[in-house]
Each structure stands twice: as structure tokens, then as C-alpha cells.
LOPA-503112 format. One line per field, with one value per residue (C-alpha): residue number from 1; residue in three letters; x, y, z. Coordinates in nm, 3 decimals. Layout:
<nodes>
n = (NUM;...) .
res = (ALA;...) .
px = (X;...) .
py = (Y;...) .
pz = (Z;...) .
</nodes>
This chain:
<nodes>
n = (1;2;3;4;5;6;7;8;9;10;11;12;13;14;15;16;17;18;19;20;21;22;23;24;25;26;27;28;29;30;31;32;33;34;35;36;37;38;39;40;41;42;43;44;45;46;47;48;49;50;51;52;53;54;55;56;57;58;59;60;61;62;63;64;65;66;67;68;69;70;71;72;73;74;75;76;77;78;79;80;81;82;83;84;85;86;87;88;89;90;91;92;93;94;95;96;97;98;99;100;101;102;103;104;105;106;107;108;109;110;111;112;113;114;115;116;117;118;119;120;121;122;123;124;125;126;127;128) .
res = (UNK;UNK;UNK;UNK;UNK;UNK;UNK;UNK;UNK;UNK;UNK;UNK;UNK;UNK;UNK;UNK;UNK;UNK;UNK;UNK;UNK;UNK;UNK;UNK;UNK;UNK;UNK;UNK;UNK;UNK;UNK;UNK;UNK;UNK;UNK;UNK;UNK;UNK;UNK;UNK;UNK;UNK;UNK;UNK;UNK;UNK;UNK;UNK;UNK;UNK;UNK;UNK;UNK;UNK;UNK;UNK;UNK;UNK;UNK;UNK;UNK;UNK;UNK;UNK;UNK;UNK;UNK;UNK;UNK;UNK;UNK;UNK;UNK;UNK;UNK;UNK;UNK;UNK;UNK;UNK;UNK;UNK;UNK;UNK;UNK;UNK;UNK;UNK;UNK;UNK;UNK;UNK;UNK;UNK;UNK;UNK;UNK;UNK;UNK;UNK;UNK;UNK;UNK;UNK;UNK;UNK;UNK;UNK;UNK;UNK;UNK;UNK;UNK;UNK;UNK;UNK;UNK;UNK;UNK;UNK;UNK;UNK;UNK;UNK;UNK;UNK;UNK;UNK) .
px = (19.767;19.748;20.062;20.140;20.124;19.753;19.680;19.582;19.849;19.747;19.642;19.812;19.570;19.610;19.408;19.241;19.407;19.249;19.350;19.539;19.344;19.120;18.853;18.987;18.918;18.746;18.892;19.074;19.008;19.102;19.452;19.339;19.200;19.521;19.731;19.527;19.551;19.928;19.965;19.766;19.987;20.304;20.173;20.110;20.447;20.673;20.589;20.837;21.049;20.959;21.227;21.114;21.403;21.401;21.490;21.656;21.880;21.972;22.061;22.278;22.458;22.517;22.685;23.058;23.163;23.506;23.689;23.690;24.068;24.347;24.509;24.883;25.068;25.247;25.584;25.661;25.804;25.485;25.272;25.480;25.471;25.093;25.058;25.268;25.032;24.717;24.541;24.530;24.188;23.993;23.700;23.768;23.632;23.414;23.712;23.766;24.138;24.257;24.548;24.722;24.705;24.863;25.136;25.231;25.271;25.612;25.799;25.622;25.270;25.291;25.500;25.229;24.963;25.158;25.190;24.813;24.687;24.936;24.837;24.474;24.563;24.782;24.526;24.235;24.030;23.843;23.720;23.371) .
py = (23.798;23.511;23.393;23.056;23.197;23.251;22.889;22.653;22.408;22.045;21.911;21.601;21.333;21.102;20.794;20.588;20.266;19.941;19.685;19.405;19.105;18.839;18.958;19.313;19.536;19.874;20.171;20.432;20.775;21.029;21.081;20.957;20.634;20.580;20.634;20.378;20.130;20.179;20.143;19.820;19.692;19.774;19.600;19.283;19.292;19.384;19.139;19.071;18.758;18.458;18.446;18.117;17.880;17.570;17.280;17.074;17.362;17.439;17.073;17.062;17.379;17.247;16.927;16.955;16.819;16.663;16.579;16.203;16.184;16.410;16.584;16.610;16.935;16.999;17.140;17.437;17.206;16.996;17.311;17.451;17.116;17.104;17.459;17.363;17.074;17.289;17.323;17.692;17.678;17.512;17.694;17.895;17.800;18.008;18.231;18.317;18.236;18.091;17.854;18.128;18.358;18.092;18.023;18.390;18.430;18.531;18.306;18.467;18.375;17.996;18.049;18.262;18.013;17.737;17.944;18.000;17.652;17.424;17.536;17.475;17.123;17.063;17.191;17.032;17.349;17.468;17.826;17.883) .
pz = (-23.187;-22.940;-22.759;-22.611;-22.259;-22.291;-22.380;-22.104;-21.995;-22.019;-21.686;-21.561;-21.463;-21.169;-21.260;-20.990;-20.879;-20.775;-20.521;-20.694;-20.579;-20.722;-20.784;-20.828;-20.531;-20.525;-20.705;-20.498;-20.646;-20.381;-20.244;-19.902;-20.048;-20.250;-19.937;-19.742;-20.028;-20.049;-19.671;-19.683;-19.964;-19.769;-19.457;-19.662;-19.839;-19.549;-19.274;-18.994;-19.008;-18.804;-18.533;-18.382;-18.332;-18.549;-18.322;-18.599;-18.699;-18.339;-18.278;-18.590;-18.488;-18.137;-18.253;-18.303;-18.636;-18.638;-18.957;-19.017;-18.996;-18.885;-19.177;-19.153;-19.190;-19.519;-19.609;-19.830;-20.096;-20.103;-20.135;-20.421;-20.605;-20.567;-20.703;-21.006;-21.089;-21.084;-21.418;-21.518;-21.689;-21.411;-21.258;-20.948;-20.612;-20.385;-20.303;-20.675;-20.656;-20.985;-21.042;-21.239;-20.937;-20.717;-20.972;-20.990;-20.614;-20.485;-20.240;-19.943;-20.065;-20.018;-19.707;-19.542;-19.655;-19.486;-19.165;-19.160;-19.251;-19.072;-18.718;-18.811;-18.919;-18.614;-18.361;-18.547;-18.505;-18.815;-18.789;-18.927) .
</nodes>
């Protein structure tokens, strides 16, 4: 009686690969050829970034942009009134803070916001 142990296991095949180019490149059959082909592919894909300075970008970064007019500081009452008028279903901004979140703040939330933003307005310095 023959058992399964005596049967040959199926051999896994490692098919050759070709260079993906137009026209298709030569087939790599051996492990060494496949390694060289893969190394060549990686050297084409992962090239270093160009670190040359772009003069237009450098000039734009060097110029100091001032707001067109000085914004005046606001009071706590003005801030709370503005929060009350916000529409709750409007899309959030880049900071993902919704109007509902602002409306549910305790008394300290708008107060701390005022303490952070008013000196920025008074000193006319906008952190980037």
C-alpha cells in the first residue's frame, strides 16, 4: 500500500522575469540575473531629490508679507457673540474645528483663545 509520504511534493516554480520597458527587455532566469534586474529597477525608481535652490521660491520666502491693514484686538463679548452666530452645519476649516465644538466650549475656551490671538494682532506678528 502506497502512502502520501512516498509521493513527490509538487515543486514550486520561479518563472523568469523580464525588464519592463518598451520593447520588453531580456528575460532574467537565474537568481543572479533577477537580483541585477531588481537592483536596476530600484536605482531607477529611487533617485535622490534635486536639492538645488529655486531662486523664485527663495525670493518669495525672503520677502516679509505684512497684512494689508492692522486688525484690532477683540473683546471676550465680541468673540462669544461671533461664536453664537456660526452656522452649525458649515464645513470645517483646515483645523477641523466645527461650530458645534466652539459653541460647547466652557467659559475658559474663548478666554484662552482671546489671550492667544490678541497679542498676535497687537504685535502684528503672524507665526508661520
